N, C-alpha and C positions, 0 to 999 in steps of 0.2 A: 515525579519521585525518581524515576530511572535516570532522567537527564541530570537531576541534582547529584545523584550518586556518581555518575560518570564524571561530572564536573569536579567533585571532591577527589576522586581518584586521580584525575589529571593534575590537580593542584598539588596533591601529596607527592605524586611522581616527579613533578617539576621541582618541588622543594628538596626532595631526596637527591635529584640529579645536581641541583645547585650546591647542596651540602657536600656531595662527593667532590665536585669540581673545586670548591674552596679548600677542602681538606687536601686534595691532590696538590693544588698550587702552593698552599701554605707549607706543606711538607717539603716540596721541592725547593722553595725559596729558603727555607730554614737550613737546608743542607748545601745550598749553593749550587744546586743542579740547574741544568738548562731546561726550564719548564716547558718552553716551546717545543723543544725536541721530544720531551716526554709525552706531551699531548699528541704530537704527530704520530709517534710510534705506538701510542696506546690504541689509537683507532686505525692503525695500518691494516690494509687488506691482506688476506692470505695470498700467497703466490698462486698463479694459475699453473695447472699441470703442464709439463713440457711434452712435446711430441716425441722427442728422442733424447737419449743420453749418450755420453762418450762410450765407445766400446773399449772395455777394460779387460786385460788378461788376469786370470785368477792365479794366485800362488799355487804352484803345481801340487804340493802335498802338504797338508796341515792336519792338526788334530786338536779338537776342543774337548776338554774333560771337565765335568762338574766336580768341584773339590768339596764344597761344604756350604751349609747355611752360615751366615754371619751371626754369631751367637749374641752379641751385645745389642739389645733392643734399642739402646740409645743411638746407635749408628743407623739411622733410618735412611738417610739419603747420601750414600757413598759417592760424593761427586768428585773426589780426588783420591788417588791410590799411588803408592810408591813403595819400592822395596828397600828395606834397611841395608845400609852398608856396615852396620855394627853387628847385627844378629842374623845368623842364617835362618831363612824360612819365616822371616817376620815382615809383615806389610803394615804400612801406616795408612790411615784414611781420615777424612774430614766430612762433616755434614755440609749440606747445601745451604742456601740462603735462609735467613731467619733463625739461625741456630746460635748457640753459644760458641765462643772461640776455643774449641776443644779438639785436641789431637787424640786419635785412637790407634791402638796397636792390636793386631790379631795374628795368629799363626795360620798356616796353610790348611788347617782343619777348621778354620773360622772361629777358634776359641779366643776369647778376650784376653789380651795380655798387658793391657795398660791404658790409662787415661790421663791426659795432662792438659791443664788449663794454660792457654797461651796468654802472656801478659800484654794484652791490648785491650782498649776500651770496648770494642765491638768487632764482630765479624759482619760486614755489610752483606757481602755475597761471595763467600768462599767457593771456588769452583774447581780448583786444580792444585796439585802438588807434585813435587819432584825431590829427589835426593842427590846430594853432591858432596864430595870431599874437598874441603877448603883448609889449607894450612895443616894438612894431615888429620883433620878432624871431620867426622861425618856431620853434615848439616841437612836440614829440610827446608825446602822453599814451599811456602803456602801463598797461593795466588787469590787475593780478594779482588777479582777482575770481572765478576758477573755484572751485567748492566743491561737487562732485558729491554729497558726503555731508551737505552743509549743517551742518557742525560747526566751521567756523572762527570764532573769536571776532571777528576783523576782517579785512577785505581791504584791499588796497593800490592806490593810484593813484600812478604815478610820472610826473613831468614831466621831460623831458630836452630840451636844445637840439637842434634839427635840425642834422645835420652840415653844415659849411661847404664840404666838398668830397666828391666821390665817388672812391672808390679801391677796387680789387679786393683790396688788402691790408687786414689787420685793423687797426682803431683802437679807441678807447675813448671813452665819453661819461659825463661826470659827471651826477648827478642834480641838477636845479635845483629840484625840489619834491617832497614826498612827503606824501600824505594817507592816514590810516588811517580807513576807513569801517566803521561798524556800522549795522545796520538796526534799526528801532524795536522790533520784537518778537522776532525770530529771525533765524537765518542763512539766506541764500538763495544758490543757484547762479546766477551771472550771467556770461553770455558776450557779451551785447550792451550795449555802452557807446558813447555818442556825446556830442559837445560841441555845444551851441547857442551859438556864439560871439556871435550878435546879442544874445541875452538874458542871457548870462553864466551858463549852467548846464551841469553834466555830468549826463547822464541814464544810469540803469542799469536794465535790464529783466530781471526774473527769468525763469529758464528752466524749471525743473522744478516749476512750479506751474500750476494752472488755477483761476481766471483768473491771468493774468500781472500782476505788480505792477511799476509804473513808479515809480522813485525818482529823486530828484535831489539834488545838492549844489551849492553855489556854485562857479563856475569859479575864484574867488579863494580858495577854502578852503585851509587849511593845518593841519597837526597832526591831531588827532582830531576827526572829524565824525560825527554821526548823520544818516543820510540821511533826507530828507523823502519820504513817500509822496505822489505826485502823483495817481495814479488806478490803477484796475484795468483791465486790457484783456482782455475776454472775447470779442472778435470774431475772434481767430485760430482757424482750424480745429483740431480734434482728430482722432486717428486713428480711422477708421471701418472697417467690415468689409472694404471693398476694399483699404484699406491693409494690413490684416493678411493678407489672401489673397495680396497681391502681395509683401510684404516680411517677413512673419512677425514674428519677434522685433524686427527693426529698425524695424517700423512705429511703435513707441512713441516713436521719436526723430524721426519725419519732420516733425512740426509744431512742434517746439520752437524758439524763437528762438535763433539762433547768432551773429547779427551785426546791427549797426545803424549808421546814419549820419544826420546831419542836414545838409541843404544850406542855403545862404543863402535866406532867405525862409520857412523853416519846414517844408519837406518832409522828412518822416522816413521812412526805409526800414528795414524789418526783414526779414531773410532767415531762412528755415528751410531744412531739407534738401530740402523739396518745392518751395516757391514763395517769392516775396518779397511784401511788403505795403507799400503807400504810405499814410502818415498825414499829417495836418497838425498841427503842434504847437499850433496855435491852436484845434484842434477834436479833441482826443484822444478824446472820447466818441463820435465819429462812426465808422462802419465804414470800414475801409480799402479802397483799391482793390487787387485782386490783380494781381501781376506774374507771369505764368506763365513759369517757368524750366525748362530741360531737366534731366532726371535725370542728374547727372554724378558722383554719389557724395558724398563728405564735403565739402560746401560750407559753410564756417564764417565767411567774412569777406566783407564787402561795403563799398564806399566810393564816395562821389561824387567825381568829378574835381574838382580844386581850383577853387573859385569857380564851380561848375556845379550846376544843379539838374535836369539831364536826361541827363547822361552818368555812368554808374557802371562800376565794375570789381568783379568777384568772383573768388575763387580757390578751387581744389579741392585738398584734401590728398592726399598719396600714401597708398594703401591699405596700412596696416600698414607704412609706411615704404618700400614698394616701388612700382615702376611709375612712372607719370607724375603730376606735379602740373601743373595747368593755370591759365591766366589768361584771363578772358573780359571782353568789353565789353558793357554793356547800354545801349541808347539808348531813352529814353522819348520817342518821336517825337510822340505826341499822347495827351494824358491822357483827354480827354472827346470825344465825337463832335462836340459843338457848337463846338469850338475851330477857329479859322481854319486 
C-alpha cells in the first residue's frame, strides 16, 4: 500500500513538472522569447559569497529623512520614481511586473495626486522611469526593460508627455515615442535606466550580471535600436559571507542595481537594496562613492529632485503587496572632506 502511494505521488509530481515545462515553453514561444536562455536562467545557481569586496569611500556627509507612507494602495511596487518638471514637489511612479500600464503621481507627503492609464497594450515588466524636457515640453520615460530570465528578444522604452494637470480621478496619456531596444550579444535584465539630458543619452545598467554592463542609446532614438556598450562596472560590491549570514537566500539580491538617475552636471547614482553609489558620467572607470542607506526592505527606485544634484528621493515597495510603502529624502550634504 505504501509503495503504491509513493508511486502515485511520483507520477503526479512528474506530470505536474511536465505540465509546467510545457506551459513555460509554450508561453515563451508564443512571445517570441529565447526559451533555451529562459530555461537556463530559471535553474541558474545562486552566486557563491565572495571573500572580499572593493574598498569604497563613503560620501562624507549625508542625511536620510523618512517623508511619508505612500497613500495610494494601488501603488504596491514602486519600481520607478522620477521628479516632475512641471509641478513642484510632485513625484511620478509605476508598479513592477504583472501590473496594468498605469502612471501614478504623489506629493512629498505621500498623498495621491493622480492616476493615468498609458495607451499601450500591456506592461510586460516596467522597472524604471525618468523625466526630461524635449522641445520645451516635459516628458516622462517609462522603461519596460525587466527580464529576469533574460529571454526577451527586445525591450521597450516609452515616452509620454507629462500630465498638464493633477487630478485624483483617472486619466489617460498617449504614447509620444516608442523605442525597441536590443543588446549587442544577448538579453539582459535591466532595472536601472536614466537619461543624461545634457549629453543626449539614455543609459541602461544590467542587473543580474557581474560585472554589470552599462549600455546607452541616443535620447533621440526611434524605432528599433541596438544599444551601445559603454563600459563594464565591476566596482559594485557582491554578496559576502556576512550578507548570507544576515539575509540567507535574499543575500544574492542585496547588491544588484535596481535603480539609477543622472543629475545635471553628470552625477550618476545607482541604488541597490543595501546601499547607493555615486559615479561621475565623465569618469565611469573610477570607483564610486558609497552612500550608506538604511535597511528598509525592497528599495527599487531612486531619483534626483528636479534640477538638483544633491537632493534625492527613494521609495520602498510594499512587502508582497501588504503593509506600508515609504518615501524617503536623501541629502548629499558634503561629498568630500575637503569641500567648504
